[in-house]
N, C-alpha and C positions, 0 to 999 in steps of 0.2 A: 508623775513618774519621779523616781529618786534621781539624784545627781549621777549615781553610778549608771542607772538606766540610760540617762541622756548621753553620758560619755560613751557608752557602748554603742548606741545608735550612730554616733559620730565616728567612732573607731571603725565600725564595719565598713564605712565608706572609704576609709583611708588605709586600712591594714587587712590582709586576708583573714577573714573570720573575726576581725576585730581585736586580734591579739597577736603577740609576737612569739608565742609558743603554744602549740595546740591544746595542751592539757589545761591551760588557764581559762578556756571557754567552757561554760556550763550554763544550763537553762535555769531561769529565763535569761539571766545575764550575770556575769561575774561582778562582784563588788570591786571598786577601784580604791586602792589603798593610798591614803594621804601621808601616813607616817607609821612608825613602829617603834616599840620600846619593850625591852625585856621579853616577856612571853606573849605580848599582845600586838595585834594589828589594829589600826584605826582607819576606817574608810572615809571617803569624801563626804558622807552624810552624817559623820560623827559617831557611828556605831563602833564599839570595841569587840574584837574577837580574840579569844584565847587561841593561839596559833599552834597547831600540831602538824602543820605542813612544813614550816620553817624553811621556806625557799626550796622545798624538796630535798632537805637534808643538810645543807651547809652550816646552819646556824646552831651548832652544838652549844654555844655559849649564849644563845638568844640574840635578840635584835639590839643593835647599837651598844654592844658591850663597852664599858668605859675604857678598858685597857686598849681595845682596838681603835676606838674613836680618838683617843688621846694620841696614839702613835701615828695614825693617819693624818690628823691635823698638823702634827709637827712635820711630817714628810711633805705635805702639800705646800708648806711655806718654802721648801727647798726645791720644788719642782715635781712635775708629774710624769715626765717622759724625757729620757736623755738620749737613747740610741747608743749608749756606751755601757760597759760593765759597771757594776756598783759593788761596794764592799758588802752591802746587805745580801746580794745574791750569793756570794761566797758563804756568808754566815748561814743563810737558809739552807743551801745545799749541804753544808756540813751538819746542820741540825737534823735534816731528813735522813742522812746516812747514819746518824747515831740512833735514830728512832726506829726506822723501818728495816726489818731484818734483811730484805733482799736488796737494799740500796747500797751499792758500792760507788756508783756515779749517778748524777742527776742531770736531766735537761728540763728546764722550766718552760712551760707553754701557757696558753691562756684559757683553754677549755678542756674538759674531759674527753670530748670527741676528738680533739686534736691530739691528745695524749695517746688514746688507743690507736688512732690511725698511724701515728709515728712509731709506736711500739711494734705494731705489726710490720711496718716497713723495715724497721731495724732487724727484726727477727728474720725476715726474708733475706735481707742483705747479708746477715751473719751466716745463715745456713745455705744460701744459694738455692733455696727451694720456694715453691709458690703457694702450695695449699695451706689452708688453716682449718682448724676445727673450732666451731663455736657451738653453744648450747641453746636449745629452744628456750625462749623467754629471756635470755640474757641480752641486755641492751648495752651497746658499746658506742653509742653516738649515732649521728645521722649521716655517716659517710658510707660510700657505696659498698665496700667490701663486707660490712657487718649489718647493713640494713636489709636483712634477708629473712625469709620465712621458710619453713620446711615444706617440701613437696610431698608427693605420695611416698609411703614407706617410712619406716621408723628412723632410719639413718639415710640421709640423702644429701645431694648437693642443694644448696640454697637457691631459691628463686627470689628475685627482687620484691621487696615489700612495697616499694614506692614506684610510681611512674617516674620516668626520667633516669632510671638505672638500667643500663643494658644488661641483658642476661649473661653475656660473656664476662661482665665484670665480676659476677658472683659465682662463676663456674668453678673457681678454686676454693670456694667456701663450703665446707661440709657441716651439716647440721646434725647434732646428736641430742637425744633427750637428756635433760639434767637429771642427775641422781641415778642414771642407769649405767653402772660400771661395766656391765657385760657388753652393751652396745658401743660404749666408748672404746673398750679394748678391741673389739672387732674393727671399728673404724680406723683405729691407729694401725693395726696390723695390715689392713687392706691398702692403706695409703702411705705406709711408713717411708717409702723411698722418696715421696714427694712432699711430705709434711714439714713445713717450716715452724709452725707454732700452734699451740692450743691456747685460746683465750676464754676466760671464764670469770663471771662474778662469783667469788667464793660463797657469798650469800646473795641471792638475787633480790634486788630491791626495786626492780622496774616492772614487775607483774604482781604487785603486792609484795609480800615478804615470803620468800621460800628459802628454807634452810637446807644445807647439805646433809645427807644421811651420814651416819657414822662410817668413817673409812673412805668416803667418796673422794675427798680432796687428796687423801694419801694415795689413792689409786691413780689419780691424775699425775701426781708427782712421780710415783714409781715408774709408770709406763713412759712418760715423757723423758725421764732420765735414761731408761733402758734403750730408747730409740733415738736419743740425741735430738729431741724436739724441744723448742723453747716453750716453757710454760709461763703464760702471762696471767697474773691476777689483776682483774679490773677492780680496783678498790677506790674508784671515784666516790662511791657512796660509803663503803665500810672503812676506808682509811681514816684513822684517828677517831673513829666513832665507836667501834666495838671494843677497842683497846687503843692505847697510845700507838702501838705498832700495827694496828689494824687487824683484819681477819687472819693474816698470816701469824701474828703473835697469838691471837685468841685460839686458833686451832693448831698451832705448832707446825705449820706446813709452809715452807719457804719456796716461792717460785723463782724463776730466773729473772723475770721482769715484773714490774708493778706499775699501774697507772693510778694517779692520785688526783684529787680535786675537791670540790665541795667544802668539807670541813677545813681543808688546808688553808683556804683564804678567809675564813671567818665572815663570809658575806661579800668578799671581793673576788673578781674574776681572775683566777690563777689555777693552774694544774701542772702536773709534772709526770714524766715517765722516768723510771729509775730501773737499775738492774746491775747485772754483773759487769765488771769493768771491761771484759773482753768483748761483750756485746755493745756496750755503750760507746766504746772507742770506734765503732763503725760509723758514728754520727759525725757529719761535717761540723767543723772543719778538720776534725781529727781523722775522719774516715770518709768513705764515698757514699754513705747514705745521707741524702740531703734532707734537711729539716730547718726551717727558719720561721721567724715571726716578729713583726715590728713591736708587738706588745709583750713578747716573751720576756719575763723578768722585769715587768713594769714595776718601778720603785714603790708606787702606792700599794699595789697588791702584795708585793714582797714584804713590805712593812707590816701589812695586816696579817700576813701569814706568820711572820716572826712573832708578832704579839700573841697570836692564837696558839702556836706550838709551844712557846715559852710558858704561857699560862698553863696549858695542859700538862706539860712536863713538870712544872713546879707543883701542880696539884696532886700528882702521884696517883697510885691505883685506887685510893679512896674516892677520887672523883668518879671513876667508872663504876665502882661498887655502888655508890649512891644513885647514879643514873639507872643502873639495873634494878635497884630496889624500887625506885619511883615507877619504872615501867611495869614491874610486877604488881605494884599497888593498883595500877589501872586495870591490868589484864585479869587479875584474879577475880574481882567482882563481876567482870563481864563474862568470864568463863562460868561462873556460878549461876548467873541468870540464864545463860544459854542452856546449861544442864537442867536447871529447875523447870524451865519452860519447854524443854525438849525441842529447841530451835535447830533449824538446819543452818547452822553457823559454825565455821571453823575460825579459830584465832591463832595466828602464828606470832611469836614475839622472840626477840633476842636483844640483849643489852638495852639500848634506848630506842628500839624500833618495834612497831607492832602493826598488825592489820587484821581486820575481820573480813572473812570471805563468806558470802551468803550461799553456801552449798552444804550438802550433807556429806560430801566426800573429803577426807583428809587431803590437804594440799601440800604436795611435795614436788610437783613439776608443772610445766606449762599446760599440759593436757588437763590436769586437775584444776588448775586455776580457771580454765575456760568453762568449767561447769558452773561457775558462780553466776548468780542472778544479779546482773548489773543494774537492772531497773530498781530492784529492792535496795541495792547499795546506794543509789542516787537519792532514793527517798530518805534513807538513813542520813545521808550527807545533808540534805535540805533541812531536815528537822534539827540536826545539830547546829547548822548555820543560823537558823531562826533563833536559837537559844544562845547564840554568841560563841559557838565552838566551830573553828575552821579546821577541817581535815582536807587532805588532797581530794579534789573532785573527781576521783576515778577509783573503781575497784582495783585497778591495776597499778596503783601507786602504794607508797608506804607512809605510815604515820611516824612522826619523830618527836622525841622529847628533847628539851634543852635544859641546861643547868638553871635557867631563869624561871622555869616552871615552879611555882610555889605549891605548898601543900593545899592551899585553897583552890588553885587552878586544877590540881589533880582531883580533888574531891568534887569540884563542879563537873568535870568530865565524867567521873564515875556516876554521879547522880543523874545527869541528863542522859547519858548513853544507856544506863540500865533501865531507866524509865521508858526510853524509846524501844529498847529490845523487849521489854516486858509486855508491850502492846502486841500480843501474840497474833491477833487477827491480821495485822499488817505485815507480819513476817513469816507466817506459815502458809504453805501451799496446801 
């Protein structure tokens, strides 16, 4: 057995399922990473993988980027936790406000889930109302109010997805299909007197990759403005990845609040929720909406975030244009082989994100995503892995590119993936 196999057997005795986050587990066992550099992971058995998972999105600049490493090393010599404010926190908040269209004030936190939980609490405190709308397939962290699934009917109150969440906790969470403007409008009108907020991933990255239809985000903005409802964009994935100003810059739609994470920290744990000054001033100690965290504004993570954002800001729009070209370079040959072989495969992509869905149905919402053949996807994943390509081990995740991916990396992905897809007997029903 490999060293990774041995470690997994040991890990299963010590950690639930042998992992510290569910998606990391796959059959027969996950590889255990020893180190990473640039576009590559190296496992404990010495094998190298070109990484298109990138920590599930944060590593836009690749692993161990020199600018980030240098900044963090310098900070570590000055301390890793103070419990007091720092000058760097002010600098980072100012930079976020300059970059993100919706950011008038900033509260730093440690995780994306903490950011969405706090943003929803702030919206409820600001409006004095209880209900929220979320969309099928959008993932906003593992806290109780948003870890819900739809019940019977197209638009319904959510039911808990996980054991341990009381039904009464999600009673105020309304579920609406993504990309269905009519059902969203109906849900808003039916609940307008009780709605505090609408939270949405402007581009869904947690069920694979699902893009908004033309005009959908504008509809959300118009209706929430009409009825005085707080619109929250969950840009934990898309923030600083689609464009420097995130999906709101890319699509030209500005929400009232935004949650940020992943790319923000360049591989270090940090997140934020931002928004209009009048809402953000509800947060303690300025206001009566309580939020706190020992590691909020951690100086090491803040330093990494500053290094990341300053690099991206200094690189300009050319950085994002190049990332988009590289993504298109991968996707175009894959689409060609799918067409030539008449495969039941859909490919969604945007900026530096892409995903294949093993279904004949165009994918634009959660229901369509669920038509995908997950067993076939995992065979595809296993064949890529054998050839030294690592993508997220789930049909319901998204592949990412970094600036560290070389032309050779991209050509290898194209060569191996197209070869796998062309083996029609394995991929046609």
